[in-house]
DRENGU-497031 format. One record per residue (C-alpha): residue number from 1; residue in one letter; x, y, z. Coordinates in pm, whole numbers, plus 50000, padded with zeros to 5 digits. Each point is the difference from the previous one (the first is absolute). Example, Ala and Ser with C-alpha at 12.3 -4.5 7.8 and 13.67 -1.06 7.14 Angstrom:
1	A	51230	49550	50780 .
2	S	50137	50344	49934 .
This chain:
1	X	59945	10195	14683 .
2	X	49839	50270	49788 .
3	X	49627	50049	50034 .
4	X	49788	49918	49698 .
5	X	49822	50273	49804 .
6	X	49649	49893	50114 .
7	X	50111	50008	50366 .
8	X	50151	50349	49962 .
9	X	49678	50120	49836 .
10	X	49792	49859	50288 .
11	X	50222	50170	50262 .
12	X	49970	50336	49819 .
13	X	49621	49965	49983 .
14	X	49982	49923	50374 .
15	X	50215	50306	50082 .
16	X	49779	50219	49782 .
17	X	49687	49872	50176 .
18	X	50155	50068	50342 .
19	X	50096	50352	49890 .
20	X	49647	50070	49880 .
21	X	49849	49856	50321 .
22	X	50236	50207	50212 .
23	X	49905	50312	49808 .
24	X	49629	49930	50046 .
25	X	50044	49945	50376 .
26	X	50197	50325	50031 .
27	X	49729	50189	49813 .
28	X	49732	49856	50229 .
29	X	50201	50093	50310 .
30	X	50049	50356	49876 .
31	X	49633	50031	49917 .
32	X	49897	49879	50344 .
33	X	50252	50224	50169 .
34	X	49880	50310	49820 .
35	X	49627	49937	50041 .
36	X	49834	50283	50196 .
37	X	49734	49872	50236 .
38	X	49745	50270	50084 .
39	X	49922	50068	50365 .
40	X	49624	49997	50047 .
41	X	49846	50251	50239 .
42	X	49639	49948	50105 .
43	X	49755	50182	50222 .
44	X	50036	49862	50351 .
45	X	50340	49835	49944 .
46	X	50301	50027	50233 .
47	X	50119	50325	49837 .
48	X	49663	50176	50002 .
49	X	50019	50299	50238 .
50	X	49644	50119	49961 .
51	X	49727	50179	49808 .
52	X	49940	50374	49954 .
53	X	49645	50065	49881 .
54	X	49927	50180	49779 .
55	X	50352	50156	49994 .
56	X	49874	50332	49872 .
57	X	50163	50208	49866 .
58	X	50218	49732	49843 .
59	X	50297	50207	49884 .
60	X	50355	49902	50110 .
61	X	50042	50273	50263 .
62	X	49668	49934	50176 .
63	X	50060	49625	49979 .
64	X	50329	50047	50190 .
65	X	49809	50150	50291 .
66	X	49728	49735	49987 .
67	X	50258	49719	50018 .
68	X	50160	50167	50302 .
69	X	49661	50022	50172 .
70	X	49927	49633	49922 .
71	X	50332	49885	50145 .
72	X	49954	50212	50311 .
73	X	49692	49793	50092 .
74	X	50025	49706	50241 .
75	X	50056	49665	49832 .
76	X	49739	49861	49949 .
77	X	49726	50261	50021 .
78	X	49714	50162	49813 .
79	X	49811	50091	49808 .
80	X	50084	50343	50145 .
81	X	49863	50323	49855 .
82	X	50261	50276	49983 .
83	X	49914	50302	49790 .
84	X	49852	49899	49666 .
85	X	50141	49646	50005 .
86	X	49947	49672	50183 .
87	X	50312	49811	50110 .
88	X	50014	49625	50062 .
89	X	50337	49880	50133 .
90	X	50091	49632	49969 .
91	X	50183	49790	50259 .
92	X	50318	50001	49789 .
93	X	50266	50207	50176 .
94	X	50336	49934	49828 .
95	X	50173	50307	50149 .
96	X	49871	49968	50354 .
97	X	49783	50311	49991 .
98	X	50276	50238	49888 .
99	X	49941	50092	49636 .
100	X	50193	50258	49795 .
101	X	49785	50272	49847 .
102	X	49889	49920	49646 .
103	X	50186	50185	49724 .
104	X	49855	49964	49649 .
105	X	50241	49840	49754 .
106	X	49809	49915	49682 .
107	X	49678	49893	49834 .
108	X	50051	49661	49835 .
109	X	49820	49858	49700 .
110	X	49812	49673	50039 .
111	X	49890	49736	49752 .
112	X	49668	49819	50064 .
113	X	49993	49623	49968 .
114	X	49928	49921	49634 .
115	X	49818	49685	50109 .
116	X	49745	50193	50202 .
117	X	50135	49897	50340 .
118	X	50003	50222	50306 .
119	X	50359	50119	49967 .
120	X	50198	50290	49858 .
121	X	50374	49989	49933 .
122	X	50237	50278	50109 .
123	X	50375	50018	49937 .
124	X	50193	50159	50287 .
125	X	50326	49962	49812 .
126	X	50306	49978	50222 .
127	X	49845	50237	50253 .
128	X	49847	49914	50334 .
129	X	49736	50227	50152 .
130	X	49875	50016	50357 .
131	X	49630	50037	49923 .
132	X	49792	49893	49699 .
133	X	49655	50156	49960 .
134	X	49736	49858	49769 .
135	X	49703	50233	49940 .
136	X	49673	49827	49914 .
137	X	49700	50147	49816 .
138	X	50012	50367	50092 .
139	X	49775	50082	50299 .
140	X	49825	49663	50007 .
141	X	50265	49788	50173 .
142	X	50327	50158	50108 .
143	X	50373	49934	50014 .
144	X	50169	49687	50128 .
145	X	50350	50055	50137 .
146	X	50266	49727	50001 .
147	X	50343	49980	50164 .
148	X	50241	49992	49707 .
149	X	50345	49978	50160 .
150	X	50214	49727	49844 .
151	X	49788	49968	49686 .
152	X	50135	50073	49652 .
153	X	49937	49887	49645 .
154	X	49654	49885	49896 .
155	X	49714	49990	50250 .
156	X	49625	49957	49965 .
157	X	49717	50178	50178 .
158	X	49629	49917	49993 .
159	X	49833	50158	49698 .
160	X	49673	50032	50190 .
161	X	49943	50111	50357 .
162	X	49747	49730	50084 .
163	X	50091	49742	49739 .
164	X	49746	50094	49733 .
165	X	49950	50377	50018 .
166	X	50167	50325	50112 .
167	X	50280	49994	49743 .
168	X	50357	50113	50060 .
169	X	50043	50360	49883 .
170	X	50360	50082	50091 .
171	X	50304	49879	50193 .
172	X	50217	50235	50206 .
173	X	50327	49898	50167 .
174	X	50160	50182	50291 .
175	X	50335	50015	50172 .
176	X	50032	50074	50369 .
177	X	50119	50318	50167 .
178	X	50164	49934	50339 .
179	X	49787	50117	50290 .
180	X	50165	50287	50188 .
181	X	49948	50095	50363 .
182	X	49776	50309	49990 .
183	X	50142	50180	50303 .
184	X	50367	49967	49901 .
185	X	49979	50310	49782 .
186	X	49804	50185	50267 .
187	X	50262	49917	50259 .
188	X	50277	50128	49775 .
189	X	49808	50322	49935 .
190	X	49938	50060	50370 .
191	X	50365	49932	50075 .
192	X	50100	50255	49736 .
193	X	49768	50261	50148 .
194	X	50136	49934	50348 .
195	X	50359	50041	49884 .
196	X	49910	50320	49816 .
197	X	49834	50137	50311 .
198	X	50297	49904	50215 .
199	X	50237	50176	49762 .
200	X	49781	50310	50017 .
201	X	50002	49999	50379 .
202	X	50376	49962	50010 .
203	X	50043	50291	49762 .
204	X	49762	50215	50204 .
205	X	50159	49931	50336 .
206	X	50347	50020	49852 .
207	X	49939	50361	49906 .
208	X	49871	50100	50346 .
């Protein structure tokens, strides 16, 4: 029996509604799937490696050395005065005391919270860096260093060192340089000298 015109119209309307609903649900799923959730880093959190105060001079090359000094301290320890800086090492020890030397990668831009909150947004992109350094208020506070391995995309750092003052001035990120055994090169050099000397002795006695 053929369906009546009103029934056919109703079926078409129901199919159209289901198609629209399906499209809406797909759009919601895609939106949720592509939402980037920022990782929030705070002073004293589980990634915080310590404080370098005042971290002066604050250029990338000097900061590399200061990070290496910080991570060479016992965990936890400090404040410890070494040279012109004071180092405070937290109890966080993600690499078991063996930390690659810091190698400067980039200075990243940050965007302060428009709502006046204590946060600043940084986009790491698709990269992951070993150390993240936030420098706060020139000589008046210092630099907080976080363990950055495994992080990418958008992150947030505190905008102020103590919550209300000592504003964030710059963000440096660092890769790691594998730690080499210092005496391996010395051993090779000594071995080379020994072989050279042995060759000389053989040549001398061979002529006699």
